[in-house]
C-alpha positions as a LaTeX table, in Angstrom:
\begin{tabular}{lrrr}
\hline
Residue & $x$ (\AA) & $y$ (\AA) & $z$ (\AA) \\
\hline
Unk1 & 14.25 & $-17.06$ & $-62.93$ \\
Unk2 & 14.01 & $-13.80$ & $-64.87$ \\
Unk3 & 12.01 & $-10.81$ & $-63.67$ \\
Unk4 & 9.14 & $-9.54$ & $-65.82$ \\
Unk5 & 9.48 & $-6.27$ & $-67.66$ \\
Unk6 & 7.11 & $-4.58$ & $-65.20$ \\
Unk7 & 9.24 & $-5.57$ & $-62.22$ \\
Unk8 & 12.42 & $-4.37$ & $-63.90$ \\
Unk9 & 10.85 & $-0.97$ & $-64.55$ \\
Unk10 & 9.65 & $-0.60$ & $-60.97$ \\
Unk11 & 12.96 & $-1.79$ & $-59.60$ \\
Unk12 & 14.81 & 0.81 & $-61.66$ \\
Unk13 & 12.51 & 3.50 & $-60.25$ \\
Unk14 & 13.15 & 2.31 & $-56.71$ \\
Unk15 & 16.92 & 2.29 & $-57.21$ \\
Unk16 & 16.87 & 5.87 & $-58.50$ \\
Unk17 & 14.34 & 7.35 & $-56.08$ \\
Unk18 & 14.58 & 5.32 & $-52.89$ \\
Unk19 & 17.67 & 5.99 & $-50.78$ \\
Unk20 & 16.42 & 3.44 & $-48.23$ \\
Unk21 & 17.64 & 0.64 & $-50.51$ \\
Unk22 & 21.19 & 1.96 & $-50.45$ \\
Unk23 & 21.17 & 1.70 & $-46.66$ \\
Unk24 & 19.52 & $-1.70$ & $-46.90$ \\
Unk25 & 22.06 & $-3.10$ & $-49.38$ \\
Unk26 & 25.04 & $-1.81$ & $-47.40$ \\
Unk27 & 23.89 & $-2.95$ & $-43.94$ \\
Unk28 & 21.25 & $-5.65$ & $-44.29$ \\
Unk29 & 21.83 & $-7.47$ & $-47.57$ \\
Unk30 & 23.89 & $-10.20$ & $-45.93$ \\
Unk31 & 21.40 & $-12.43$ & $-44.10$ \\
Unk32 & 21.56 & $-15.93$ & $-42.83$ \\
Unk33 & 19.24 & $-18.51$ & $-44.35$ \\
Unk34 & 17.26 & $-18.64$ & $-41.09$ \\
Unk35 & 16.75 & $-14.85$ & $-41.11$ \\
Unk36 & 15.65 & $-14.93$ & $-44.74$ \\
Unk37 & 13.17 & $-17.74$ & $-44.06$ \\
Unk38 & 11.64 & $-15.67$ & $-41.25$ \\
Unk39 & 11.36 & $-12.76$ & $-43.69$ \\
Unk40 & 9.66 & $-15.10$ & $-46.15$ \\
Unk41 & 6.92 & $-15.84$ & $-43.60$ \\
Unk42 & 6.34 & $-12.13$ & $-43.00$ \\
Unk43 & 6.10 & $-11.31$ & $-46.72$ \\
Unk44 & 3.79 & $-14.27$ & $-47.34$ \\
Unk45 & 1.34 & $-12.90$ & $-44.74$ \\
Unk46 & 1.76 & $-9.38$ & $-46.11$ \\
Unk47 & 0.82 & $-10.62$ & $-49.60$ \\
Unk48 & $-2.12$ & $-12.80$ & $-48.64$ \\
Unk49 & $-3.82$ & $-12.13$ & $-45.30$ \\
Unk50 & $-2.72$ & $-8.72$ & $-44.06$ \\
Unk51 & $-5.01$ & $-5.66$ & $-43.95$ \\
Unk52 & $-2.78$ & $-4.19$ & $-46.67$ \\
Unk53 & $-3.49$ & $-7.18$ & $-48.92$ \\
Unk54 & $-7.24$ & $-6.81$ & $-48.35$ \\
Unk55 & $-7.15$ & $-3.13$ & $-49.33$ \\
Unk56 & $-5.09$ & $-3.88$ & $-52.43$ \\
Unk57 & $-7.33$ & $-6.76$ & $-53.54$ \\
Unk58 & $-10.40$ & $-4.53$ & $-53.15$ \\
Unk59 & $-8.93$ & $-1.80$ & $-55.33$ \\
Unk60 & $-9.97$ & $-1.54$ & $-59.00$ \\
Unk61 & $-6.99$ & 0.67 & $-59.85$ \\
Unk62 & $-4.89$ & $-1.01$ & $-62.56$ \\
Unk63 & $-1.68$ & 0.51 & $-61.18$ \\
Unk64 & $-2.38$ & $-0.92$ & $-57.73$ \\
Unk65 & $-2.98$ & $-4.35$ & $-59.23$ \\
Unk66 & 0.20 & $-4.12$ & $-61.33$ \\
Unk67 & 2.27 & $-3.41$ & $-58.22$ \\
Unk68 & 0.57 & $-6.28$ & $-56.42$ \\
Unk69 & 1.35 & $-8.72$ & $-59.25$ \\
Unk70 & 4.96 & $-7.54$ & $-59.30$ \\
Unk71 & 5.24 & $-8.09$ & $-55.51$ \\
Unk72 & 3.94 & $-11.65$ & $-55.88$ \\
Unk73 & 6.36 & $-12.31$ & $-58.75$ \\
Unk74 & 9.23 & $-11.16$ & $-56.54$ \\
Unk75 & 8.05 & $-13.42$ & $-53.72$ \\
Unk76 & 8.05 & $-16.38$ & $-56.11$ \\
Unk77 & 11.55 & $-15.40$ & $-57.23$ \\
Unk78 & 12.64 & $-15.39$ & $-53.58$ \\
Unk79 & 11.31 & $-18.94$ & $-53.21$ \\
Unk80 & 13.52 & $-20.05$ & $-56.11$ \\
Unk81 & 16.49 & $-18.25$ & $-54.51$ \\
Unk82 & 15.84 & $-20.13$ & $-51.27$ \\
Unk83 & 15.79 & $-23.44$ & $-53.16$ \\
Unk84 & 19.14 & $-22.44$ & $-54.67$ \\
Unk85 & 20.37 & $-21.65$ & $-51.12$ \\
Unk86 & 21.02 & $-18.03$ & $-52.12$ \\
Unk87 & 19.85 & $-16.20$ & $-49.01$ \\
Unk88 & 21.15 & $-12.78$ & $-50.10$ \\
Unk89 & 19.30 & $-12.84$ & $-53.45$ \\
Unk90 & 16.14 & $-14.02$ & $-51.71$ \\
Unk91 & 16.40 & $-11.21$ & $-49.14$ \\
Unk92 & 16.78 & $-8.65$ & $-51.92$ \\
Unk93 & 13.67 & $-9.93$ & $-53.74$ \\
Unk94 & 11.71 & $-9.91$ & $-50.48$ \\
Unk95 & 12.80 & $-6.35$ & $-49.76$ \\
Unk96 & 11.47 & $-5.17$ & $-53.12$ \\
Unk97 & 8.28 & $-7.20$ & $-52.72$ \\
Unk98 & 7.64 & $-5.43$ & $-49.42$ \\
Unk99 & 8.38 & $-2.03$ & $-51.00$ \\
Unk100 & 5.89 & $-2.67$ & $-53.79$ \\
Unk101 & 3.21 & $-3.75$ & $-51.32$ \\
Unk102 & 3.64 & $-0.54$ & $-49.32$ \\
Unk103 & 3.46 & 1.54 & $-52.48$ \\
Unk104 & 0.39 & $-0.35$ & $-53.67$ \\
Unk105 & $-1.50$ & 0.12 & $-50.40$ \\
Unk106 & $-0.61$ & 3.81 & $-50.36$ \\
Unk107 & $-1.94$ & 4.20 & $-53.91$ \\
Unk108 & $-5.07$ & 2.21 & $-53.03$ \\
Unk109 & $-5.67$ & 4.58 & $-50.11$ \\
Unk110 & $-5.54$ & 7.60 & $-52.43$ \\
Unk111 & $-7.96$ & 5.89 & $-54.80$ \\
Unk112 & $-10.40$ & 5.31 & $-51.92$ \\
Unk113 & $-10.40$ & 9.04 & $-51.15$ \\
Unk114 & $-11.26$ & 9.73 & $-54.79$ \\
Unk115 & $-14.04$ & 7.15 & $-54.73$ \\
Unk116 & $-15.49$ & 8.57 & $-51.51$ \\
Unk117 & $-15.57$ & 11.98 & $-53.16$ \\
Unk118 & $-17.38$ & 10.47 & $-56.17$ \\
Unk119 & $-20.05$ & 9.05 & $-53.87$ \\
Unk120 & $-20.53$ & 12.41 & $-52.14$ \\
Unk121 & $-20.97$ & 14.15 & $-55.48$ \\
Unk122 & $-23.52$ & 11.54 & $-56.51$ \\
Unk123 & $-25.51$ & 12.07 & $-53.31$ \\
Unk124 & $-25.55$ & 15.84 & $-53.91$ \\
Unk125 & $-26.84$ & 15.33 & $-57.44$ \\
Unk126 & $-29.48$ & 12.85 & $-56.28$ \\
Unk127 & $-30.69$ & 15.26 & $-53.61$ \\
Unk128 & $-31.07$ & 18.02 & $-56.21$ \\
Unk129 & $-32.90$ & 15.76 & $-58.67$ \\
Unk130 & $-35.35$ & 14.63 & $-55.99$ \\
Unk131 & $-36.02$ & 18.24 & $-54.96$ \\
Unk132 & $-36.62$ & 19.23 & $-58.59$ \\
Unk133 & $-38.88$ & 16.25 & $-59.15$ \\
Unk134 & $-41.02$ & 17.28 & $-56.17$ \\
Unk135 & $-41.17$ & 20.83 & $-57.55$ \\
Unk136 & $-42.19$ & 19.57 & $-61.00$ \\
Unk137 & $-45.07$ & 17.58 & $-59.56$ \\
Unk138 & $-46.28$ & 20.60 & $-57.58$ \\
Unk139 & $-46.29$ & 22.70 & $-60.75$ \\
Unk140 & $-48.12$ & 19.93 & $-62.60$ \\
Unk141 & $-50.92$ & 19.92 & $-60.03$ \\
Unk142 & $-51.18$ & 23.72 & $-59.99$ \\
Unk143 & $-51.36$ & 23.93 & $-63.79$ \\
Unk144 & $-53.67$ & 20.93 & $-64.09$ \\
Unk145 & $-51.21$ & 18.88 & $-66.13$ \\
Unk146 & $-50.37$ & 16.21 & $-63.56$ \\
Unk147 & $-50.71$ & 13.52 & $-66.24$ \\
Unk148 & $-47.77$ & 15.05 & $-68.16$ \\
Unk149 & $-45.59$ & 15.52 & $-65.09$ \\
Unk150 & $-46.38$ & 11.96 & $-63.96$ \\
Unk151 & $-44.97$ & 10.68 & $-67.26$ \\
Unk152 & $-41.79$ & 12.66 & $-66.67$ \\
Unk153 & $-41.62$ & 11.28 & $-63.13$ \\
Unk154 & $-41.84$ & 7.71 & $-64.45$ \\
Unk155 & $-38.91$ & 8.32 & $-66.79$ \\
Unk156 & $-36.86$ & 10.03 & $-64.07$ \\
Unk157 & $-37.65$ & 7.34 & $-61.49$ \\
Unk158 & $-36.27$ & 4.73 & $-63.90$ \\
Unk159 & $-33.10$ & 6.76 & $-64.40$ \\
Unk160 & $-32.68$ & 7.23 & $-60.65$ \\
Unk161 & $-33.04$ & 3.46 & $-60.14$ \\
Unk162 & $-30.41$ & 2.86 & $-62.84$ \\
Unk163 & $-28.06$ & 5.40 & $-61.25$ \\
Unk164 & $-28.44$ & 3.80 & $-57.82$ \\
Unk165 & $-27.68$ & 0.38 & $-59.30$ \\
Unk166 & $-24.51$ & 1.76 & $-60.89$ \\
Unk167 & $-23.34$ & 3.35 & $-57.65$ \\
Unk168 & $-23.88$ & 0.05 & $-55.81$ \\
Unk169 & $-21.63$ & $-1.74$ & $-58.30$ \\
Unk170 & $-18.86$ & 0.82 & $-57.81$ \\
Unk171 & $-19.42$ & 2.90 & $-60.94$ \\
Unk172 & $-19.88$ & 6.44 & $-59.54$ \\
Unk173 & $-18.89$ & 8.23 & $-62.75$ \\
Unk174 & $-21.50$ & 6.37 & $-64.82$ \\
Unk175 & $-24.06$ & 6.90 & $-62.05$ \\
Unk176 & $-23.47$ & 10.66 & $-62.10$ \\
Unk177 & $-23.93$ & 10.75 & $-65.88$ \\
Unk178 & $-27.31$ & 9.04 & $-65.56$ \\
Unk179 & $-28.45$ & 11.29 & $-62.70$ \\
Unk180 & $-27.39$ & 14.37 & $-64.69$ \\
Unk181 & $-29.52$ & 13.12 & $-67.57$ \\
Unk182 & $-32.47$ & 12.88 & $-65.16$ \\
Unk183 & $-31.83$ & 16.47 & $-64.09$ \\
Unk184 & $-31.96$ & 17.65 & $-67.71$ \\
Unk185 & $-35.25$ & 15.77 & $-68.22$ \\
Unk186 & $-36.83$ & 17.59 & $-65.28$ \\
Unk187 & $-35.40$ & 20.98 & $-66.17$ \\
Unk188 & $-36.69$ & 20.65 & $-69.74$ \\
Unk189 & $-40.14$ & 19.72 & $-68.42$ \\
Unk190 & $-40.16$ & 22.67 & $-66.01$ \\
Unk191 & $-39.12$ & 25.00 & $-68.82$ \\
Unk192 & $-41.95$ & 23.67 & $-70.96$ \\
Unk193 & $-44.50$ & 24.18 & $-68.20$ \\
Unk194 & $-43.23$ & 27.69 & $-67.55$ \\
Unk195 & $-43.53$ & 28.73 & $-71.19$ \\
Unk196 & $-46.52$ & 26.55 & $-72.02$ \\
Unk197 & $-44.46$ & 24.87 & $-74.72$ \\
Unk198 & $-43.40$ & 21.23 & $-74.44$ \\
Unk199 & $-41.23$ & 21.43 & $-77.55$ \\
Unk200 & $-37.58$ & 20.61 & $-76.90$ \\
Unk201 & $-35.55$ & 23.41 & $-78.40$ \\
Unk202 & $-32.79$ & 22.69 & $-80.86$ \\
Unk203 & $-29.26$ & 23.88 & $-80.18$ \\
Unk204 & $-28.65$ & 24.68 & $-83.86$ \\
Unk205 & $-29.51$ & 28.34 & $-84.35$ \\
Unk206 & $-30.01$ & 30.11 & $-87.67$ \\
Unk207 & $-29.26$ & 33.54 & $-86.22$ \\
Unk208 & $-27.66$ & 35.07 & $-83.13$ \\
Unk209 & $-31.04$ & 36.55 & $-82.25$ \\
Unk210 & $-32.53$ & 33.05 & $-82.13$ \\
Unk211 & $-29.68$ & 31.91 & $-79.89$ \\
Unk212 & $-30.21$ & 34.93 & $-77.64$ \\
Unk213 & $-33.90$ & 34.09 & $-77.22$ \\
Unk214 & $-32.91$ & 30.53 & $-76.28$ \\
Unk215 & $-30.40$ & 31.81 & $-73.67$ \\
Unk216 & $-33.02$ & 34.21 & $-72.32$ \\
Unk217 & $-35.44$ & 31.33 & $-71.88$ \\
Unk218 & $-32.73$ & 29.26 & $-70.19$ \\
Unk219 & $-32.02$ & 32.15 & $-67.85$ \\
Unk220 & $-35.73$ & 32.41 & $-66.97$ \\
Unk221 & $-35.87$ & 28.67 & $-66.30$ \\
Unk222 & $-32.95$ & 28.87 & $-63.88$ \\
Unk223 & $-34.57$ & 31.81 & $-62.11$ \\
Unk224 & $-37.62$ & 29.61 & $-61.68$ \\
Unk225 & $-35.39$ & 26.88 & $-60.22$ \\
Unk226 & $-34.26$ & 29.39 & $-57.58$ \\
Unk227 & $-37.88$ & 29.93 & $-56.58$ \\
Unk228 & $-38.62$ & 26.21 & $-56.54$ \\
Unk229 & $-35.49$ & 24.96 & $-54.80$ \\
Unk230 & $-34.43$ & 27.77 & $-52.49$ \\
Unk231 & $-37.73$ & 28.94 & $-51.00$ \\
Unk232 & $-37.02$ & 27.28 & $-47.64$ \\
Unk233 & $-33.25$ & 27.73 & $-47.77$ \\
Unk234 & $-33.57$ & 31.50 & $-48.23$ \\
Unk235 & $-35.25$ & 31.75 & $-44.81$ \\
Unk236 & $-31.78$ & 31.30 & $-43.34$ \\
Unk237 & $-30.11$ & 34.77 & $-43.33$ \\
Unk238 & $-26.62$ & 33.41 & $-43.98$ \\
Unk239 & $-27.75$ & 31.18 & $-46.85$ \\
Unk240 & $-29.78$ & 34.03 & $-48.32$ \\
Unk241 & $-26.85$ & 36.47 & $-48.12$ \\
Unk242 & $-24.53$ & 33.96 & $-49.81$ \\
Unk243 & $-26.97$ & 33.19 & $-52.61$ \\
Unk244 & $-28.13$ & 36.77 & $-53.05$ \\
Unk245 & $-24.60$ & 37.87 & $-53.92$ \\
Unk246 & $-24.71$ & 35.66 & $-57.01$ \\
Unk247 & $-28.33$ & 36.51 & $-57.82$ \\
Unk248 & $-27.57$ & 40.25 & $-57.79$ \\
Unk249 & $-24.72$ & 39.66 & $-60.27$ \\
Unk250 & $-27.08$ & 37.59 & $-62.41$ \\
Unk251 & $-29.68$ & 40.38 & $-62.45$ \\
Unk252 & $-27.11$ & 43.00 & $-63.43$ \\
Unk253 & $-25.73$ & 40.80 & $-66.22$ \\
Unk254 & $-29.23$ & 40.01 & $-67.50$ \\
Unk255 & $-29.95$ & 43.74 & $-67.73$ \\
Unk256 & $-26.74$ & 44.28 & $-69.73$ \\
Unk257 & $-27.64$ & 41.44 & $-72.07$ \\
Unk258 & $-31.06$ & 42.96 & $-72.71$ \\
Unk259 & $-29.42$ & 46.32 & $-73.47$ \\
Unk260 & $-27.08$ & 44.77 & $-76.03$ \\
Unk261 & $-29.98$ & 42.88 & $-77.58$ \\
Unk262 & $-32.01$ & 46.10 & $-77.82$ \\
Unk263 & $-29.12$ & 47.63 & $-79.79$ \\
Unk264 & $-28.96$ & 44.62 & $-82.10$ \\
Unk265 & $-25.68$ & 43.20 & $-80.72$ \\
Unk266 & $-26.95$ & 39.69 & $-80.14$ \\
Unk267 & $-23.49$ & 38.12 & $-80.06$ \\
Unk268 & $-22.55$ & 40.05 & $-76.90$ \\
Unk269 & $-26.07$ & 39.60 & $-75.55$ \\
Unk270 & $-25.71$ & 35.80 & $-75.80$ \\
Unk271 & $-22.37$ & 35.74 & $-73.96$ \\
Unk272 & $-23.55$ & 38.00 & $-71.15$ \\
Unk273 & $-26.82$ & 36.14 & $-70.76$ \\
Unk274 & $-24.84$ & 32.90 & $-70.41$ \\
Unk275 & $-22.76$ & 34.54 & $-67.67$ \\
Unk276 & $-25.95$ & 35.62 & $-65.93$ \\
Unk277 & $-27.22$ & 32.03 & $-65.93$ \\
Unk278 & $-23.89$ & 30.81 & $-64.52$ \\
Unk279 & $-24.32$ & 33.17 & $-61.58$ \\
Unk280 & $-27.79$ & 31.73 & $-60.91$ \\
Unk281 & $-26.30$ & 28.23 & $-60.98$ \\
Unk282 & $-23.71$ & 29.35 & $-58.43$ \\
Unk283 & $-26.46$ & 30.74 & $-56.21$ \\
Unk284 & $-28.25$ & 27.38 & $-56.28$ \\
Unk285 & $-25.04$ & 25.44 & $-55.61$ \\
Unk286 & $-24.07$ & 27.75 & $-52.75$ \\
Unk287 & $-27.32$ & 26.75 & $-51.04$ \\
Unk288 & $-26.49$ & 23.05 & $-51.08$ \\
Unk289 & $-28.06$ & 21.90 & $-54.34$ \\
Unk290 & $-25.83$ & 20.60 & $-57.09$ \\
Unk291 & $-27.04$ & 21.17 & $-60.62$ \\
Unk292 & $-25.01$ & 20.72 & $-63.81$ \\
Unk293 & $-24.04$ & 23.79 & $-65.76$ \\
\hline
\end{tabular}
């Protein structure tokens, strides 16, 4: 029975990189048929009912699944070797099958850490969106435009529901994209309420001055987010000190941008205003709220 191309590739990697096989082939390659049959039982359990097998089967990583398929192919090859009464060849196949299972479970473990991190990031985004949504509704009531903010809430609620459904089906990246879209919806609505203009601005600018005015408005919107999101957080001296460091930088950069704009250098004004907004974003993130940008 011939090995598949995948197995041959992995075997070549093991022979080059794994010194344990050299020891194995020199000292343990010669096994009795009884010993090899006992090894067969162990590998069968390892492949099918062990905790390692459960972790591997639960993984969606294509590399993990490729290693798992290769391990099963090697086990089947060992069965043929046993039928041919070739205990040594069977033992060699079983050794490699075990190696691949250990590598697969190790890779699956790394993937789980990544997935756990994805879920944490999603929860941070969801927390921020919910806080912003509450703030939007408060502004709507104050300004007497609750009907408009309620419409935004309906759209955002639908997106949150979609994001939660995606996270439940193990699609954290897609869920984060949806929740980020919800954040943009709310931020745009807040910006409109702040300026009294519900028009969504275009990102195609005819002049640098027009782009500067857009960046200035974006900077003002983020400053408003600080007021809305961090009011309670800033009561904590340590949180306030951490955030204030970024806010002070943002203020200084904003002032520089305005100076460049006053002198007609809108290109520099745009860049510095963008940097100012980034500092405000950092202030918000340092306080426990994740917002894109």
